C-alpha positions as CSV (number, residue, x, y, z in Angstrom):
1,M,20.3,71.1,77.9
2,A,21.3,73.1,74.9
3,T,23.4,71.5,72.2
4,E,26.6,73.3,71.3
5,T,27.2,74.5,67.8
6,P,30.6,73.7,66.3
7,P,33.1,76.5,66.0
8,P,33.1,78.4,62.7
9,A,35.4,77.1,60.0
10,P,38.5,79.2,59.3
11,S,38.0,81.6,56.5
12,G,38.1,80.0,53.1
13,T,37.3,76.5,54.4
14,S,34.2,74.5,55.1
15,L,33.6,72.0,57.8
16,P,33.5,68.4,56.6
17,S,30.2,66.6,57.1
18,T,29.8,63.5,59.3
19,E,29.6,61.4,56.2
20,E,33.0,62.8,55.0
21,F,34.6,62.0,58.4
22,A,33.2,58.4,58.3
23,E,34.5,58.0,54.7
24,V,38.0,59.2,55.6
25,Q,38.0,56.9,58.7
26,Q,37.3,54.0,56.4
27,S,40.0,55.0,53.9
28,A,43.2,53.0,53.4
29,E,45.3,56.1,54.0
30,F,43.7,56.7,57.4
31,G,44.1,52.9,58.2
32,E,47.8,53.2,57.4
33,L,48.2,56.2,59.7
34,R,46.4,54.4,62.5
35,R,48.5,51.3,61.9
36,A,51.8,53.3,61.9
37,H,50.8,54.9,65.2
38,R,49.7,51.7,66.9
39,S,52.7,49.7,65.7
40,F,54.9,52.2,67.5
41,A,52.9,53.3,70.5
42,F,51.5,50.0,71.7
43,P,54.7,48.0,71.9
44,L,56.5,50.9,73.7
45,T,53.6,51.3,76.1
46,I,53.7,47.6,77.0
47,A,57.5,47.6,77.3
48,F,57.6,50.7,79.5
49,T,54.8,49.3,81.7
50,A,56.7,46.0,82.1
51,W,59.8,48.0,83.0
52,Y,57.9,50.0,85.6
53,L,56.3,47.0,87.1
54,L,59.7,45.2,87.2
55,Y,61.0,48.2,89.2
56,V,58.1,48.1,91.6
57,L,58.4,44.3,92.1
58,L,62.1,44.5,92.7
59,S,61.5,47.3,95.2
60,N,59.0,45.2,97.1
61,Y,60.6,41.7,96.9
62,A,64.3,42.1,96.2
63,E,65.4,44.4,99.0
64,G,68.9,42.9,99.1
65,F,69.5,43.5,95.4
66,M,68.0,46.9,95.4
67,G,70.0,47.9,98.4
68,T,73.3,46.9,96.8
69,K,75.7,49.8,96.8
70,V,76.9,51.0,93.4
71,A,79.1,53.9,94.5
72,G,79.1,55.6,97.9
73,N,75.5,56.0,99.1
74,I,74.1,55.3,95.6
75,N,72.4,51.9,95.4
76,V,70.7,49.9,92.6
77,A,67.3,51.2,93.6
78,L,68.3,54.8,93.1
79,V,70.0,54.0,89.7
80,L,66.9,52.1,88.5
81,G,64.5,54.8,89.8
82,L,66.4,57.5,87.9
83,A,66.5,55.3,84.9
84,Q,62.7,55.4,85.0
85,F,62.8,59.2,84.4
86,V,65.5,58.8,81.7
87,T,63.4,56.2,79.8
88,T,60.3,58.3,80.1
89,F,62.0,61.3,78.4
90,L,63.7,59.1,75.8
91,I,60.5,57.5,74.8
92,A,58.7,60.9,74.6
93,W,61.6,62.3,72.5
94,W,61.7,59.2,70.2
95,Y,57.9,59.4,69.7
96,A,58.0,63.1,68.9
97,R,60.7,62.5,66.3
98,R,58.9,59.6,64.8
99,A,55.6,61.5,64.7
100,A,57.1,64.5,63.1
101,A,58.8,62.4,60.4
102,Q,56.2,59.8,59.7
103,L,52.8,60.5,61.3
104,D,52.4,64.2,61.0
105,P,52.9,64.4,57.2
106,K,50.2,61.7,56.7
107,A,47.8,63.3,59.1
108,E,48.4,66.7,57.5
109,A,47.6,65.3,54.1
110,I,44.4,63.9,55.3
111,K,43.5,67.1,57.1
112,S,44.2,69.4,54.2
113,R,42.2,67.2,51.8
114,M,39.3,67.3,54.2
115,E,39.5,71.0,54.8
116,G,40.0,71.7,51.1
117,G,37.0,69.5,50.1
118,A,39.2,67.5,47.7
């Protein structure tokens, strides 16, 4: 099996070495970036998973509640099911805004420093 060679660096830049990658990974700046990402992503992932599991459990074990009519033929199950989609898109939008405002500038600074060899 042949080993693949890395793609060529864009003109004017050099590829960082393995040691440089390891050094950046151990830096306080990278640690702060990782901490900022995890402090947002992990709690939201846990909260959404719990919300999804609550919906599944209610669907299986609370038929009376989930079948409660809200308006016309719309029941609680349909409202909560549609709320799953709404929360999915809201979380994605919220994460994209937060990443653009807080994570991307930090990541770009690290990337430009590595690519510039500074």
